[in-house]
C-alpha atoms as one frame of an Amber mdcrd trajectory, in Angstrom:
protein
-128.192 -77.925-295.392-124.083 -77.574-294.234-121.101 -78.902-296.731-118.573
 -81.065-295.721-115.638 -79.991-297.694-112.893 -82.000-298.635-109.077 -81.389
-297.690-107.000 -79.437-299.921-105.099 -81.387-302.572-101.499 -80.267-300.974
-102.545 -81.185-297.933-104.369 -84.168-298.714-100.988 -85.364-300.180 -99.011
 -84.205-297.690-100.721 -86.033-294.677-101.791 -89.266-296.832 -98.073 -88.983
-299.678 -99.576 -90.041-302.098 -99.641 -88.871-305.649-102.521 -86.169-306.896
-103.987 -88.905-308.912-103.563 -91.510-306.555-105.422 -89.366-304.739-108.277
 -88.426-307.217-108.601 -91.669-308.443-109.242 -92.598-304.201-111.842 -89.795
-304.136-113.775 -90.984-307.058-113.837 -94.271-305.435-114.983 -92.915-301.913
-117.855 -90.559-303.803-119.474 -93.831-305.798-119.029 -95.842-302.524-120.988
 -93.470-300.994-123.345 -92.857-303.970-124.442 -96.487-304.093-125.129 -96.279
-300.062-127.446 -93.894-300.455-129.244 -95.723-302.891-129.948 -98.809-301.469
-133.723 -99.212-301.238-134.457 -99.097-296.980-137.188-100.046-294.845-137.178
 -98.078-291.537-137.386-100.257-289.029-139.025 -98.844-285.409-137.664-101.029
-282.628-139.915-101.121-279.704-139.235-103.416-277.251-138.538-107.140-279.018
-140.982-106.041-281.422-140.107-104.406-284.905-142.183-102.122-286.836-141.793
-101.219-290.559-142.181 -97.601-290.860-143.382 -96.689-294.781-140.920 -93.826
-295.159-137.156 -94.612-296.456-135.158 -94.993-293.466-132.036 -92.643-295.153
-134.158 -90.033-294.735-134.036 -90.597-291.334-130.740 -88.235-290.031-129.423
 -90.704-287.532-129.363 -93.890-289.952-128.306 -91.464-293.522-125.415 -90.478
-290.698-124.497 -94.274-290.472-124.295 -94.678-293.631-122.096 -91.626-294.130
-119.820 -93.283-291.901-120.484 -97.184-293.279-119.264 -96.043-296.632-116.449
 -94.060-295.177-115.189 -97.167-293.192-115.857 -98.995-296.370-114.004 -97.148
-298.330-110.885 -96.056-296.293-110.247 -98.205-293.466-106.793 -96.679-292.439
-108.305 -93.242-291.443-110.721 -92.229-289.000-113.926 -91.106-289.178-114.159
 -87.966-289.109-110.953 -87.610-292.306-112.787 -90.136-294.451-115.928 -87.459
-294.333-113.990 -84.791-294.970-112.786 -86.589-298.075-116.012 -87.591-299.627
-116.901 -85.435-302.469-120.006 -83.374-302.044-121.522 -85.288-298.983-124.600
 -82.904-298.117-125.269 -83.367-294.190-127.980 -81.640-292.354-126.538 -79.961
-289.439-127.717 -82.308-287.090-125.954 -84.562-288.775-122.571 -81.999-288.571
-123.321 -81.322-284.669-123.304 -85.458-284.684-119.687 -85.941-286.562-118.146
 -83.109-284.471-118.645 -85.416-281.329-116.578 -88.078-282.962-112.902 -89.011
-280.930-110.020 -89.317-282.235-110.113 -92.841-283.390-112.964 -91.897-285.553
-115.617 -93.838-282.973-119.045 -91.473-283.108-120.571 -91.233-279.357-123.400
 -93.553-279.221-124.282 -92.039-275.752-127.259 -90.259-276.570-130.280 -88.806
-274.801-133.761 -87.014-275.037-135.790 -85.145-272.930-139.206 -83.903-273.481
-140.337 -80.942-272.102-144.394 -80.477-271.123-145.111 -76.915-271.134-148.012
 -76.195-269.530-147.742 -79.228-267.249-150.566 -78.905-264.975-153.157 -78.472
-267.894-155.660 -81.131-268.220-154.417 -81.922-271.936-150.837 -82.799-270.726
-152.206 -84.943-267.811-154.862 -86.450-270.041-153.251 -86.665-272.956-149.302
 -86.294-273.318-148.231 -87.937-270.493-149.971 -90.923-270.700-149.119 -91.108
-274.452-145.070 -90.922-272.920-145.906 -93.914-270.501-147.198 -96.035-273.199
-144.299 -95.586-275.656-142.047 -96.269-272.828-143.992 -99.297-271.950-143.940
-100.581-275.336-140.293 -99.930-275.490-140.108 -97.148-277.754-138.428 -94.459
-276.187-134.450 -94.462-276.377-132.904 -96.138-273.714-131.736 -92.762-272.116
-134.693 -90.446-271.545-136.535 -87.761-268.866-139.271 -86.202-269.025-140.023
 -82.681-267.565-142.976 -80.917-266.105-142.897 -76.967-267.044-145.268 -74.820
-265.113-146.071 -72.100-263.278-147.845 -73.438-260.695-145.822 -74.127-257.361
-144.875 -77.991-257.427-142.609 -80.604-256.369-141.311 -83.286-258.869-143.032
 -85.855-256.289-145.969 -84.051-256.683-145.829 -84.706-260.506-145.663 -88.425
-260.648-148.771 -87.824-257.714-150.790 -86.478-260.154-150.274 -88.320-263.472
-149.880 -91.864-262.222-153.660 -91.542-261.517-154.141 -91.357-265.642-151.393
 -94.111-266.557-152.488 -97.201-268.118-150.878-100.129-269.385-151.568-101.771
-272.585-154.237-104.467-272.321-152.310-107.801-273.726-149.339-106.467-271.627
-150.973-106.247-267.245-148.004-108.517-266.771-145.131-105.557-265.201-147.904
-103.000-264.800-147.153-101.549-261.449-143.757-102.073-262.005-143.190-100.066
-265.321-145.358 -97.196-264.129-142.858 -97.057-260.541-140.178 -97.262-263.353
-141.895 -94.412-265.524-142.709 -92.345-262.568-138.446 -91.940-262.109-137.674
 -90.585-265.163-140.423 -88.027-264.141-139.416 -83.975-262.985-140.661 -80.810
-262.737-139.551 -77.271-262.549-141.799 -74.208-261.904-141.217 -71.370-264.226
-142.447 -68.143-265.740-143.411 -68.095-269.501-141.618 -65.581-270.662-138.702
 -65.163-268.763-135.425 -66.323-269.832-134.001 -67.047-266.202-136.607 -69.788
-265.304-135.233 -71.537-268.345-131.890 -70.796-267.512-132.827 -72.541-264.384
-134.607 -75.022-265.920-132.054 -75.594-268.710-129.524 -76.667-265.347-131.498
 -79.207-264.313-131.745 -80.816-267.640-128.071 -80.588-267.956-127.459 -82.508
-264.306-129.483 -85.428-266.014-128.084 -85.500-269.325-124.883 -86.275-267.190
-122.406 -85.197-270.437-124.598 -87.362-272.994-125.597 -85.427-276.463-128.703
 -83.821-275.283-131.717 -84.011-277.478-135.040 -81.544-276.404-138.227 -82.043
-277.277-140.606 -79.044-276.124-144.531 -79.605-276.300-146.294 -76.573-275.640
-149.257 -77.414-273.950-150.892 -73.845-273.233-152.816 -71.433-275.165-150.917
 -69.931-278.224-150.844 -66.145-277.017-147.997 -67.099-274.974-146.533 -69.981
-277.487-143.995 -66.705-279.070-142.818 -66.193-275.600-141.817 -69.940-274.593
-140.059 -70.317-277.447-138.042 -67.175-277.188-137.268 -68.036-273.560-136.399
 -71.586-274.909-134.536 -71.052-278.294-131.845 -68.513-276.133-131.597 -70.312
-272.623-132.468 -73.871-273.196-131.651 -75.202-276.118-129.245 -78.302-277.057
-126.020 -77.191-277.517-125.011 -80.785-279.440-128.107 -82.082-280.181-131.040
 -81.244-281.587-133.834 -79.361-280.187-137.599 -79.128-281.890-141.267 -77.448
-280.227-144.433 -79.185-281.005-147.230 -76.273-280.800-151.188 -77.610-280.756
-153.867 -76.143-281.852-155.216 -73.294-282.442-153.071 -72.058-285.183-154.466
 -68.469-285.078-158.211 -66.913-285.049-157.744 -66.625-288.972-155.020 -65.844
-291.971-153.505 -62.612-290.811-153.121 -63.990-286.629-151.927 -67.395-288.362
-149.563 -65.460-290.223-148.467 -63.838-287.647-147.632 -66.476-284.740-146.306
 -68.217-287.571-143.749 -65.123-288.125-143.451 -64.314-284.310-141.806 -68.451
-284.602-139.645 -68.425-286.668-138.463 -65.510-285.565-136.695 -68.109-282.784
-137.067 -70.934-284.432-136.057 -72.525-287.909-139.178 -74.740-289.894-137.438
 -77.851-289.662-137.771 -77.261-285.761-141.607 -76.011-285.497-143.594 -79.315
-285.523-147.122 -77.957-285.288-149.629 -81.149-284.699-152.861 -82.459-285.529
-153.923 -84.827-283.340-156.448 -86.043-286.417-153.354 -87.130-288.577-152.532
 -89.904-285.825-155.353 -91.562-285.541-155.354 -95.194-287.221-157.749 -95.279
-289.942-156.639 -91.338-291.035-152.784 -93.094-291.708-154.448 -95.587-292.984
-155.908 -93.371-295.958-152.989 -93.953-298.314-151.934 -97.053-297.569-155.646
 -98.265-298.720-155.323 -96.481-301.520-152.062 -96.385-302.636-151.123-100.236
-301.653-154.854-102.137-303.385-155.480-101.976-307.176-159.223-102.003-306.174
-159.336 -98.378-305.007-157.001 -96.035-306.816-158.421 -96.483-310.451-162.029
 -95.530-308.839-160.037 -92.571-306.500-161.544 -90.060-309.403-164.236 -87.960
-310.735-165.620 -90.579-313.206-166.888 -93.225-309.965-166.598 -90.571-306.965
-170.055 -89.362-306.978-169.833 -87.149-303.425-166.981 -87.438-300.265-168.693
 -86.883-296.888-165.913 -85.935-293.819-168.404 -86.309-290.820-168.317 -85.457
-286.908-170.288 -85.617-284.316-169.975 -85.408-280.692-172.889 -86.606-278.203
-171.735 -83.783-275.506-172.268 -80.756-275.578-169.708 -77.912-273.794-170.153
 -79.272-270.335-168.990 -76.372-268.909-166.499 -75.700-270.858-167.983 -73.242
-273.426-165.623 -69.941-272.534-162.706 -71.287-274.510-165.186 -72.841-277.143
-166.895 -69.278-278.011-163.941 -67.979-278.791-163.162 -70.093-281.656-166.547
 -72.089-283.008-167.083 -75.434-284.317-165.407 -74.141-288.000-162.727 -73.712
-286.185-161.862 -76.191-284.054-162.959 -79.581-286.234-163.469 -78.394-289.835
-161.061 -75.922-290.677-158.307 -78.412-289.395-158.882 -81.837-288.435-161.418
 -82.292-291.484-159.330 -80.300-294.124-156.424 -82.554-293.021-158.055 -85.668
-293.550-159.834 -83.992-296.807-156.510 -83.334-298.338-155.108 -86.918-297.265
-157.725 -88.088-299.033-157.846 -86.209-302.312-154.043 -85.902-302.383-152.744
 -86.486-305.626-149.870 -89.551-305.646-146.997 -88.466-304.208-143.305 -88.686
-305.503-142.281 -91.210-302.147-143.536 -91.632-298.501-141.116 -88.623-297.273
-142.645 -85.955-295.541-141.986 -82.794-297.869-143.219 -85.274-300.756-146.558
 -85.979-299.281-147.060 -82.601-297.788-146.491 -81.206-300.899-149.219 -82.949
-302.431-151.445 -81.994-299.707-150.696 -78.290-300.296-151.558 -79.071-303.843
-155.229 -80.215-302.931-155.323 -77.469-300.783-154.389 -74.367-303.317-156.852
 -76.003-305.258-159.618 -75.381-303.576-162.500 -72.926-304.127-163.147 -70.086
-301.251-165.850 -71.364-299.171-168.854 -68.407-298.857-171.814 -68.583-297.031
-174.398 -69.485-299.607-172.253 -72.883-299.309-172.474 -73.433-295.817-175.352
 -74.003-292.858-174.514 -73.449-289.546-176.481 -74.307-286.382-176.106 -74.342
-282.676-177.566 -76.620-279.766-180.831 -75.854-277.774-181.780 -77.672-274.596
-183.882 -80.377-274.911-185.271 -83.232-272.965-184.380 -86.497-273.569-185.415
 -89.986-271.523-186.791 -87.315-268.774-183.082 -86.047-268.567-183.220 -81.925
-269.311-180.028 -80.674-271.130-179.061 -77.485-270.807-178.721 -75.435-274.412
-175.088 -73.868-275.903-176.388 -70.585-274.096-177.410 -71.941-270.750-173.707
 -73.113-270.292-172.393 -69.933-267.482-169.260 -69.877-268.896-171.000 -68.673
-272.771-172.401 -65.105-272.970-176.165 -65.260-273.326-176.534 -64.186-276.443
-173.879 -65.726-278.178-173.973 -66.935-282.389-171.110 -68.866-282.058-171.659
 -72.349-284.086-172.005 -75.917-282.175-172.423 -77.217-285.513-171.677 -76.457
-289.176-172.124 -78.475-292.806-170.331 -77.205-295.716-169.689 -77.863-299.533
-166.426 -77.723-300.853-165.466 -78.337-304.056-161.487 -79.240-305.981-161.316
 -77.752-309.013-158.756 -79.907-310.506-158.728 -82.532-312.758-158.858 -85.033
-310.832-161.840 -84.275-308.728-163.306 -81.340-311.067-167.609 -81.401-310.067
-167.227 -84.096-306.955-169.070 -81.714-303.712-167.082 -82.593-300.576-169.499
 -82.408-297.647-167.958 -81.718-294.546-170.352 -82.039-291.390-169.295 -81.334
-287.738-171.363 -80.252-284.785-171.421 -81.308-280.804-174.714 -82.492-278.703
-175.819 -84.779-281.612-177.498 -88.078-281.295-173.584 -89.987-281.379-170.492
 -89.690-281.360-168.819 -90.317-284.276-165.715 -89.741-287.062-166.224 -90.682
-291.005-165.363 -90.211-294.122-168.078 -92.140-296.606-167.484 -91.965-300.186
-170.037 -92.605-302.113-169.892 -93.719-306.133-171.539 -92.881-309.065-174.949
 -95.364-310.177-173.693 -98.363-311.918-175.059 -97.178-316.046-177.616 -99.140
-317.486-177.715-101.190-314.415-179.914-104.193-315.684-181.386-104.330-311.691
-182.609-100.801-311.525-185.879-102.731-310.562-185.228-104.274-308.206-184.422
-101.066-306.184-187.553 -99.336-306.999-187.248 -95.317-307.266-184.406 -94.998
-304.862-181.309 -95.381-307.267-179.219 -94.303-303.894-180.150 -97.955-302.863
-177.665 -99.148-305.456-174.617 -97.123-305.135-171.460 -98.059-303.429-170.647
 -96.934-300.755-167.058 -97.207-299.248-166.987 -95.544-295.345-163.982 -95.295
-292.896-164.834 -94.950-289.513-162.266 -92.726-287.792-163.818 -93.515-284.573
-164.993 -94.757-282.120-164.799 -98.457-283.010-162.656 -98.333-285.851-163.733
-100.485-289.237-163.231-100.275-293.054-166.789-101.399-295.409-167.799-101.175
-298.163-171.629-101.198-299.161-172.126-104.184-302.134-175.321-105.187-303.841
-175.849-108.836-303.800-178.937-111.256-304.345-180.347-113.124-301.491-180.565
-116.256-301.350-183.783-118.382-302.497-185.588-119.320-306.000-186.852-115.427
-306.270-184.356-112.530-307.205-184.267-110.084-304.443-181.589-108.252-303.766
-180.309-107.213-300.715-177.499-104.795-299.140-174.623-106.072-297.246-171.418
-104.781-296.012-167.811-106.132-296.773-166.213-105.404-293.310-163.305-104.712
-291.712-163.516-104.630-288.280-160.577-103.773-286.044-161.679-104.638-282.905
-162.023-108.535-284.117-159.452-109.023-286.798-156.371-107.271-284.872-155.949
-108.911-281.512-154.224-105.320-279.835-155.056-102.327-278.386-155.284 -98.900
-281.333-152.698 -96.509-280.059-153.736 -93.263-279.382-152.813 -90.942-281.634
-150.394 -88.514-279.215-148.443 -91.715-278.964-147.807 -92.378-282.768-147.213
 -88.129-283.003-145.087 -87.769-279.874-142.755 -90.670-281.698-142.696 -89.089
-284.752-141.389 -85.916-283.273-138.508 -87.696-281.075-137.793 -89.409-284.187
-137.611 -86.026-286.564-140.784 -87.518-289.170-142.759 -84.745-290.081-145.074
 -86.257-292.651-148.028 -86.077-289.907-147.351 -82.595-288.970-148.196 -79.905
-290.384-146.297 -77.161-292.694-146.270 -73.396-291.979-147.496 -73.049-296.491
-149.763 -75.650-295.877-151.336 -73.704-292.522-151.753 -70.385-294.966-153.364
 -72.312-297.532-156.102 -73.747-294.879-156.882 -70.277-293.686-156.855 -69.042
-296.857-160.483 -71.150-297.683-161.621 -70.581-294.838-160.915 -66.739-293.639
-163.319 -64.794-295.803-165.957 -67.396-294.688-165.498 -66.634-291.003-165.323
 -62.610-291.654-168.765 -62.712-293.245-170.471 -64.572-290.610-169.343 -62.832
-287.969-169.613 -59.398-289.956-173.352 -60.325-290.998-173.951 -61.526-287.385
-175.510 -64.024-288.724-177.722 -65.988-286.597-177.161 -70.094-286.384-180.415
 -72.455-286.676-181.341 -74.380-283.728-181.604 -77.336-282.552-182.573 -79.798
-280.318-179.555 -81.580-277.490-179.035 -85.195-279.020-180.733 -84.368-282.806
-179.159 -84.698-285.985-178.775 -81.533-286.424-180.448 -78.345-288.178-182.855
 -79.212-291.023-180.542 -76.722-293.039-177.875 -79.405-293.854-180.154 -81.117
-295.406-181.559 -78.300-297.618-177.372 -77.855-298.338-177.074 -81.372-299.239
-179.707 -81.630-301.718-178.462 -79.357-303.364-175.813 -80.964-304.497-178.094
 -83.942-305.442-176.634 -85.914-302.044-178.287 -87.669-299.522-176.526 -87.695
-295.617-174.796 -91.378-295.409-175.444 -91.021-291.643-179.096 -89.836-292.052
-180.570 -93.438-291.545-179.983 -96.288-289.087-179.860 -98.344-291.691-176.685
 -96.970-293.351-175.326 -96.385-290.072-175.236-100.437-289.373-172.321-102.547
-289.577
């Protein structure tokens, strides 16, 4: 943070021709105006084309909006001076480094240039993630009018390729919004005109210098902001960060770097990676992406809880019996087991995606919707959790199975997987948060490949009604009398609450029904992909959905002892058939805590 210094008193009196008392009074008025501007309640508005989409965080946290307010305050209290001089006279005005760069670009007449450009550099542009997710997400943002007026997309990789060849590669992956297909072809052509390619080595500063020269040609003297997306293996993150920082960072605007998971394999390797990145980047420049945090239903968690009085009072151990986080895929590694075998389902899904959802679900109400306030509460949750041990975990591995006349190969039959691999493709775990809100409530996680369905859900099972007058109507199965809130993250996004009600008729027969919000039926628009939201947030400097370094440390501290125990003892996974519901051990684990998996029967998953 930089402090804007006011000029010394003699210099100020000389330049303005006023007395010391008059100058002090003027400065007090300026400071009061600035404070009033800072305290104004504002809602940041994201403008995408002609649509206005309100953002949930206070607008003054955004550096550009904050900068506008500083300037507005200065002009309102001292219209006779230039903006630069007015800002210098604001007593104790604190601004960021990025704002200071913007101030330095003010001209002599006090006009701050609005001409800026954003360049998104996709490092690893020839990879599957870039082609299938990143470029389509950028086009979707362009199609919705969410990208800045001046922007450029650069692909960077070792593969030899021309800009035209890159356009041909990515054009086949671009799709238009369902509700706006009129000018799809024209939009694609215009977007592709903004896309370019440069070939170079990931560890060569000379290659990045050449890249920077090409970027400057397209930036054409505007205030240049650069966003590097590292769609590459983590073992070369630090090399790229070093080269980008030294040879291709912006000299006037901001430079940010998005890094994809995995963030190491354990606490030690994660800490080494963080140290390596911070040798060349500040924490504010690093955006650790977990695309699950950008999913619509995950982002809706805080809205559901904190803006509905009916839920927040129930969000405690007094009313919630257990919470389940379930991730299932109905396919195996399918020839791509080489990467997966090095990490396994615990590192790939549980330690990041599901744990991040758990932290958002269980956190205390933050002071505000500012990124740091939310991330502070998430870290508190992670630090309150018990370290996992093998006693509270079940691991499995899928085996071959014939279903519908089709034989599906087992995990070790994948040619990219070692024959005797013990890497789990399934894991179930019981986690506990030792704080006043959640003491004693089991949080059950379950994640697996080659299961019976593809689904990601959060299931909240509430406690039994004490002294339930209608318990005879449910017989011995008291779980049927339990309310359950289900948040289906994907696919077919939905939120539904299971309640008990009377079946119409003369008799007294109870039934279980759903109060159901089905997104596709309720909202006549396509739900944005998670990468779209996260890329736009990174461009705008919004860090709420990105992972902070201490948050990452706390997450690895929970799982590293378990991973070391499983691997050092060579714990053999329990086999389960391809397309089944997983190993039997997962059900024994749930029963240990008097819990029944919410997806255990077709009745419970019907909506």
